Structure formats: structure tokens, C-alpha cells
C-alpha atoms as one frame of an Amber mdcrd trajectory, in Angstrom:
protein
 129.270 108.161 114.615 131.008 106.385 111.649 129.254 104.665 109.002 130.179
 100.846 108.574 131.617  99.334 105.082 128.517  97.400 104.041 125.992 100.294
 105.033 127.986 102.807 103.099 128.030 100.401  99.836 124.230 100.498 100.920
 123.751 103.911 101.004 125.832 104.859  97.539 123.938 102.266  95.710 120.764
 103.814  96.770 122.024 107.143  95.849 123.340 105.965  92.569 119.490 103.973
  92.074 117.777 107.406  92.782 120.286 109.272  90.769 119.555 106.691  87.849
 115.619 106.947  88.045 116.081 110.785  87.564 118.279 110.504  84.414 116.144
 107.720  83.022 112.541 109.482  83.313 111.826 107.028  86.473 110.652 104.170
  84.203 113.593 102.852  81.801 112.266 100.028  80.378 109.994  98.426  83.287
 106.750  97.697  81.718 104.286  95.154  82.425 104.755  92.113  79.905 102.118
  89.951  78.454 102.948  87.221  75.899 103.051  88.338  71.980 100.414  85.568
  71.131  98.245  87.465  73.659  98.702  91.198  72.695 101.372  91.919  70.433
 101.920  95.342  71.458 102.326  95.450  75.187 105.988  95.857  75.322 108.386
  98.014  77.317 107.544 101.550  77.296 110.515 103.791  76.816 111.801 107.479
  78.629 110.349 109.621  76.080 107.183 110.042  77.557 107.744 109.856  80.966
 108.539 112.859  83.000 111.445 112.379  85.961 110.633 110.967  89.161 109.999
 112.772  92.244 109.667 110.150  94.422 110.979 106.263  94.642 108.696 104.031
  97.151 109.917 100.555  98.079 109.343  98.268 100.721 111.731  96.714 102.502
 111.027  94.084 105.256 107.281  95.472 105.507 108.558  99.192 106.378 107.470
 101.283 103.182 110.006 104.217 102.355 109.352 107.100 100.045 112.448 108.857
  98.747 113.001 112.274  97.344 114.697 111.542  94.137 117.044 114.862  94.313
 118.319 114.424  98.370 118.010 110.916  98.572 116.408 111.089 102.386 113.624
 109.466 103.548 110.639 111.916 103.469 108.105 109.377 104.370 108.378 105.861
 105.838 105.772 103.730 108.069 104.186 100.409 107.702 100.870 101.166 105.791
 101.789 101.494 102.314  98.918 103.462 101.341  99.730 105.948 103.889 103.055
 106.488 102.860 102.408 106.417  98.955  99.541 109.119  99.781 102.393 111.051
 101.771 104.693 110.782  98.710 101.671 112.087  96.004 100.695 115.128  98.085
 104.065 116.242  98.450 103.735 117.302  94.516 102.361 120.579  94.672 102.310
 120.843  90.967 102.643 117.620  89.864 105.383 115.025  89.500 106.138 111.148
  89.385 105.853 108.450  91.946 107.774 105.116  90.906 106.733 102.130  93.181
 109.724  99.480  93.462 109.372  95.866  93.087 107.322  94.443  96.014 103.897
  93.894  97.645 101.941  96.716  98.650  98.997  95.825 100.621  96.277  98.793
 100.861  94.043  99.668 103.597  92.545 102.992 101.996  92.443 104.194  98.281
  95.180 105.931  96.597  93.964 109.239  95.377  95.676 110.399  92.418  95.711
 114.442  91.873  96.072 115.877  88.246  99.472 116.028  86.521 100.697 113.083
  88.952 101.722 110.087  87.133 101.953 106.924  89.483 104.434 103.909  87.718
 105.729 100.917  89.018 108.016  97.814  87.899 105.639  96.330  85.583 104.123
  92.783  87.124 106.357  92.748  90.073 104.762  96.092  91.430 101.488  94.885
  93.376  99.099  96.944  94.974  96.789  94.744  97.036  93.762  95.244  98.648
  93.859  94.535 101.843  91.452  91.869 104.124  87.858  93.484 104.508  89.199
  96.936 103.234  86.187  97.195 100.660  87.888  99.846  98.687  88.547 101.153
  95.180  92.806 100.548  94.632  93.024 103.869  93.078  90.867 106.653  91.822
  90.958 110.212  90.784  91.528 112.954  93.824  88.669 114.645  93.152  85.576
 113.023  91.511  83.160 116.060  92.162  85.278 118.793  89.950  87.395 116.862
  88.433  91.217 116.195  87.602  93.204 116.036  84.237  96.504 114.389  82.785
  96.744 111.808  85.538  98.794 108.725  84.346  98.794 105.279  86.139 101.393
 102.765  84.384 102.956  99.469  84.705 102.195  97.923  88.115  99.360  94.701
  88.919  96.302  95.556  91.008  95.180  92.218  93.372  91.907  92.886  94.152
  91.732  89.990  96.842  87.971  90.029  96.207  87.584  86.293  98.058  88.220
  88.913 101.241  85.980  91.717 100.045  82.461  92.429 101.167  81.251  95.825
 100.608  77.752  97.262 101.405  77.320  99.351  98.285  77.854  98.656  94.695
  80.372 100.580  92.507  83.197 100.058  95.236  86.322  97.976  95.532  86.998
  98.232  91.945  90.758  98.361  90.242  91.193 101.754  89.060  87.956 103.760
  89.200  88.006 107.451  87.652  85.180 109.700  87.306  85.344 113.510  85.640
  89.057 112.659  84.809  90.223 114.010  81.532  93.212 113.835  79.369  94.161
 110.745  81.681  95.691 107.396  80.701  95.888 103.874  82.081  98.813 102.611
  80.478  99.999  98.519  80.597  98.465  97.699  84.286  96.708  94.512  85.059
  93.630  94.333  87.530  93.215  90.961  88.744  90.510  89.558  91.485  88.828
  92.891  91.821  85.425  92.543  93.769  83.952  94.903  91.111  85.094  96.251
  87.957  88.336  96.134  87.004  88.583  99.392  85.355  86.179 102.250  85.048
  85.902 105.482  83.350  83.126 107.345  84.650  82.138 110.751  83.041  85.493
 110.786  82.054  86.969 112.950  78.440  89.460 112.216  76.033  90.883 109.373
  78.413  92.719 106.149  77.415  93.042 102.364  78.653  95.605 100.418  76.775
  97.806  97.742  76.779  95.879  96.613  79.885  94.631  93.459  81.651  91.290
  92.651  83.621  91.761  89.100  84.879  88.514  87.676  86.930  86.599  90.918
  88.345  83.435  91.217  89.364  81.411  89.223  91.689  77.876  89.674  89.993
  77.408  91.124  86.854  80.509  93.479  86.951  82.874  94.351  83.745  86.553
  93.718  83.161  86.899  97.562  81.470  83.703 100.005  81.940  83.210 103.341
  79.740  80.323 105.014  81.075  78.661 108.105  80.072  82.193 109.371  79.001
  82.968 110.658  75.759  85.995 110.377  73.580  87.620 107.732  75.830  88.921
 104.797  74.218  90.379 100.900  75.380  92.707  99.819  73.259  95.032  96.541
  72.929  93.554  95.125  76.391  93.192  91.613  77.254  90.046  90.355  79.226
  88.941  87.519  80.944  86.793  85.411  83.041  84.924  88.887  84.586  81.503
  88.215  85.479  79.655  90.124  82.949  80.379  91.498  79.686  84.539  91.735
  79.539  84.083  95.035  77.656  80.953  97.633  78.408  80.461 101.087  76.897
  77.228 102.635  78.521  75.534 106.155  77.219  78.921 106.910  75.969  79.763
 109.719  73.096  82.405 109.199  70.882  83.986 105.870  73.066  85.184 103.028
  71.376  86.994  99.849  72.038  89.363  98.492  69.707  92.117  95.835  69.239
  91.358  93.651  72.248  90.831  90.331  73.399  88.162  89.085  75.265  88.598
  85.223  76.194  85.827  83.719  78.949  84.258  80.820  79.833  80.052  79.809
  78.959  77.815  81.630  81.163  77.107  79.965  84.543  73.858  78.756  85.500
  72.986  82.276  86.501  74.097  84.363  83.223  77.375  85.088  84.658  80.156
  85.126  82.609  80.646  84.478  78.806  80.475  88.186  77.503  82.569  89.724
  74.882  81.515  93.169  74.470
């Protein structure tokens, strides 16, 4: 069967894009950009510290597709964003990079990231939104018991959709939740409207959260950024606003620190929520 002119141009365009992603390291200058008046250091991320992309994920009018960056083939496709993204991640037997294009991706289940995998988007135009009544963390490391190493999440936005969540247990429905992760990085990510914490490092080592935003996170007394029972971890150059308890917390940590961060919150409400810095 012959390919129409318009379809042929579409395929050529996609192939050029995928080739560009591989050559440019999957990210190029895409990042989560904040006003310089808020965080002066949050600018575009270069290509020198980013590996070539393995898969590109995009949302085409509700159909989520994962394209192999070398062959250009559609390896995974469906209506459930979390399933397609997870299938692409699981195909990386020895690590790699998943590049998520602009668009909103509704999550019905948590995205689990194993060691040596990078998940990156196009900045604030790549939105991972927790689905109604999903009651999940948006992103976790894949092995919270035995641990993971060298995970990176960068340049995307998480919408926790907390108005439509009601988990029955605590420590659920966070933005990004890593436990027993080592040498990992969360960079230029915004976590907004999370039912629980925006970002949590729990029993983590030598890991960094930088150039990130936590806004309107927590439903009772949860924090924007939490370093808990972790060692040699850092939150740097971040911005937290209107979280329900302290915007930043270090709990039972060893050599952890919060540096060059901004906390912006209203006065506490009648229940004592809000208004906290560090």
C-alpha cells in the first residue's frame, strides 16, 4: 500500500525528530524555567550530562505511544499513560533515558524507575497528572526494599490532583518518593497539588534535589521537601510555596542540608497548618 504525501511527510518529520533526540542527548535545552526573581540558577540544562534517549513518549490525542529512538518504530502504545511509560522503562535492561514530550499524561498507577534510568520531559509543558481517586505516588524508585542507584528525574511537572484523592493510609500520594536510593538526582521538577509531600528522600544516600518547586502540597501537616533518615543528601536552589506544614524538613538525617532555597508561605491557618519555612 502506498503512503500518502501527508503521511510520508509526517513519518519523515518524526524520524528526523527521533534522530535529533539521539544526537542531542534526548533533552537539548528543554528544562523547567522559573522566573529569575525566584530562582536565579534555574535555567536550561545542557547536553553534556545527559545520555542519548532510548525511547520518546508522546500523547497523540489520547493515544500514548513510545517510539524507539534508533529504529523509529512504535514499540508500545495505548490509552493508559502509566502503562506505556512503564513498558518503555522496563525495556531498558541496562539503563537508559525516557524522553516524554509535551502534553498531559494521566497516571492511574505509579511510575517505577529502576537503577541507571533517567526520566525527562520538556519542562513545565510535560505534565504527569495523578488520575482521579488513583491515590498513588506519581513516581517511585522501583525497589524500595533493596534499593536503587543512579536514578534521574528531570524537567517535568507533576500535578498531584489532591482535590480528587483520598488515600486510606499515610505517606501516600506524593509527587516523587524515593526510599533506599543512592546517587540519584531530581532536577528541574515541579510538584504541585500533591495530597502528601511533594518530594521525599527516605533512607537515601548521596542524592540531590535541585532547581525544583513544591507548591500547595499536603492536606494536613505534610511538607514540600523532606529528607528523612537519609545521609549526605541535599535540597538546593529550590522554591516551596503554601505547603501544609514546613516547606522543607530534615528528619533524623546525617550530613543532609538545605541550601540556597526559598520558602514562601502565608500565615498559619486556625489549625496551625502552613506558615513554616525549614
